[in-house]
N, C-alpha and C positions, 0 to 999 in steps of 0.2 A: 361401471365407473371404476370397480375394482382393475378392470384391465388397464385402465389408464393410469393408475397409481402405479400398477406394476410396471407398465413401459416408462413411467418417469424414472422409478428407480435403476430400471436397465439403463436407459438413456445417460442419466448422472454417472451412473458406474462406469460405462463405456467410456465417457469423456475424460473422467478423472483418472482412468488407467493410462491414457495417453499424455498425462502431465497438466491437465487444467484442473485449477482449483475449484471454479464454480461456486464461490461462496454465495453471490448474489443470487445466483440461478438456483442454488440449493434452497435459498431462503423463499424467493417468489414463485418459482413454478409449482411448488406444492399448494399455495394459495390461489394459484390460476386453476389446478385441477379441482379444487374447493369450490371453485367459483362454477366451474362446469357442473360439479355435483348437485349445487343447489339449484339449477336450472335444468335438471336432469337432461343434459345434453350427452350423447353418447360418444361424440368426437369434436374435433376442434374445427370451427368453422371462423373465417374473417370476421364476420360481424361479431360473434362472441369475443374474440381476442381483441377486436378494437374496444368494444365495450368495457372490458377489463382493463385494458392498458390505458384508457381515457379516465379510470376513476379518480386518480389525482390531478383533476384538471388544472390545477394552477401551477403544474410544472411541466411545460411541453417537452422538454428534454428527456425528463425523468419517462413521461409516457412513451417515447421513442425507445427507450432503453427497455422497457416492460414488453413491448410488442416485439423487440429483437430477440428477447429471450424466448417468447412464445415461437417466433418464426423458427429458430433453431430445433425446437422440441417437435414442432409441427412437421419439418422435413424428414425427421426420425420417425414419426409415426406413419407418413405418408408411405414410406417403404412397405410397411405391413397393411396397411388400409387405405387404398387410392381414393376413397371417399372424404380423406382428411384434407382440410383448404388449408393452404400456407399464406399467409398475409403477405403480398407483394412488397416489394422493396420501396416502392414510392407512397406506402401507405405510411404515414407518419415517418418520413425519412428522418433519420438521426443526424445525418450530415457528419462533417469532420469537426470536432470540439476538443479543445484541450486547454484545461486550466494554465493560467500563467502563473509559473513558480513564484511563491513569495519567498523571497531571499531574505533570511534573517541576517541581521548584522550581529557582530560578536556581543555587543552590549545588549541586543534583545535575548540572545542566547542565555547569558548570564542572568538577566532579568528572569527567565522562564525557570532556571535552576534554583534561583533562590525563592521564586514564588512557590514553585513545587516543593521545595524543603519545608516551607513554612507550614504546610499543609496539616492537620490534626486528624487523628491521633499520629504518634511519630512515625510508625510503619507505613503509613500512607503517604506521610510526606517522603520518607526515605525512598519507597519503591517508584514513587513518580520522578523525584528528581533524579533518580539514577537511571531510570527508563528513558527519559528525555535525553538525558546526557548521553548514554549509550546509542543512541539514535544520531544525534549531533556528530559525534566523534567518529562514527563508522558508517554512516550512509544507509543503514540495514532499514528493511521495510519494517513497518509497525507490527505486522503478522509474524515475522520471523524473531521479533524480540519477544513476544507475547509466547512464541512457541518454545522459546529457549529452555533446556532443562539445565539441572545442576550438573550433571555429567558432561554437557557441553562445552564445559570451559577447562582448557588445560592450563591450570595455573602455571606450572612448571616451564612451558614453552610460551607462555603466554598468546595462545590461540583460542579461538571461539570457533565452535563448529556450527554453521546453519545447515540442518538436516532438511532434504526433501522440501526445498523451497519452491518457489515457481517455476513451472514446467518440470518439478521433480527433481530439480538439480540442487546438489549439496557442494559446500566451499567452506574453507577455513579461513578465517580472518585473523591476521597478526593484530594485535592490539597495543597502542600506546601504552608505557608503563602507569602514566596518570591514569588511563581507563581502567587499565587492570587494578589499579590501587582502589579506585571509587567502586568497582563491582565487588572487590574483597570487603571493603569496608560494609557494603550494604548487605554483603551474605552474613556478616556477624549480627547486625542489627536485625535481619529478618530471622535467624535461627535463636536470637534472643527473644524477640516479640512475638514470634510464632513458631515454637519447639515443635509442634504436631501438625504440620501442614496435611492438606488432604491431597496434594499432589507434588510431584516431583518436579514442577515447573521452577525455575530460577527466580521468576518474580511472582508474588503471590498478592492476592487481594487481602483485605482486612478478615476474610472470612478463612484464609489459609488456601483458597483455590486459585487456579490459573486465573490471570487476566482476561476481562471480556473485551473485545474489540470496541463495541460501542460504548462502553464505560468509559476507555481510555480516550476516545475521541470527544467525549462530554467534558471529561477533566481538562483536557488540553483546551478546548474552546473556553472553558470558564476562566482558565488562566490567562489565555490571551486577550480576553475581554477585560478582564479585571485590570490588566497591564496598559491597557489602551493601545494595544497593537490590532489595528484594524486594517479593512480592507484597503490595497492602494487603488482597485478598480473592481468592477463586477467580477472579473473573471481572474482576480487576483487576491485571493482571501488566505488568511495566515491558517495553514492546514497543517497537521503534524505530519503529513508525507512530505511538507517541503522542506523539512529537516535534511531529509535525503537528497533533495534537489541541490539545498544550499551546500551540504558537503561535497558533491560531485563538482559544482560549479567553483567553488573555493579552490578544491583540489587542482582544476584545471587553470584557474587566474594564476595559483602559485607558480604551476609549471611554465607558464609564458612570462611571466615575470622574471623567472630565473633563466630563460633562454632555453628550458628543455624541449627535447623534439617531442611534443605533444603527440604527433600521429604515431610515434613508437611507442609511447607509453599508455595510449588509448585502450588497447586492448587489455593491459593491466587493469586499468579502472574498470572496464567492462566485467571482467572476471570477478574483481572485487565488490563490484555492486550486485553481481549475479544476473547481468542482463544476458538475454539470449544471444545476441549478437551485438558487436560494436556498433552496428547503425543506430541502435537504442540511445547509446551513449553519445553519439554525434549530435542527437537532437539538443544537448545542453548548449551547444555552441550559438544557437539563435534564442536561448533562454534568458541570457544576461546581455545587455547592450555593451557592457566592459568587456565581457570576453569576444563577443563578436568584432569588438573594434581591435584588440589584441590579435585576434586572429587575421583580421583585415590587414594589420600592419604587417604581420610577419608574412603575408602573401605578398603584400607590396615590396618588401625588401628582397624576396625570393626571385620575384620576377622583375623587379628594377623599375617599375613603372607605378602610377597612381592606381588604387583599385578603387 
């Protein structure tokens, strides 16, 4: 079993070296190896992989995700041990599934900021109101904002540096003056309320540490629930990641309304968002009925016939 643990470390290190974050795999695959250890299994088998993946029986899609993680690890192991069994693709097929973005209105974002600012103690409220405001105004990923360090903000130039984000890419984000002012105000509150933090992180917890992803998710969920921001459909739930979707779609809507050449601008938005390629950004066209309608009307004018 020691060899399996060593192999897992090598597998995760190899994939991370080429840009994959593997946060979920890094949390779940050690649990799978522990599961094999409790059953004294020297290698991965389809039977054991399926049994472990099916543990949370009330979430079929999550079972498929768990099995998919094991499948990747098993392929790596099979190169060194042909006796390793790789679960076939048709065993708990994951299929194509993507949540429908919950597009927040301006009123809902203002409500979220006010509700977050009202959290107590004051440092807690200031941290989460500024954190949510930064996501809403820049479209940053939640993890990028959590990883932000104090030195990553260039106050003189009004730039924010996102370091080694998804696929190992870094980028600079120009900030609106109001966003920069909000960050500066938070920094003063943070330094006054937490003069000796345990981290160089820009956003800090009440203990002076970097924020935890799960905790951020829990706080945001509590805020939406308290404000009555409820799911619009089973696949359209108010998530903190949807602040990023809202930013992207509102940016594109503004371009269409102003008659901007969206196709020419789209690579700029892709770069700003940190997408691997513009194709990831094009997906937003189908995520909003209003955006899709504007795009169709633009196409109709271009071709001179109904679309």
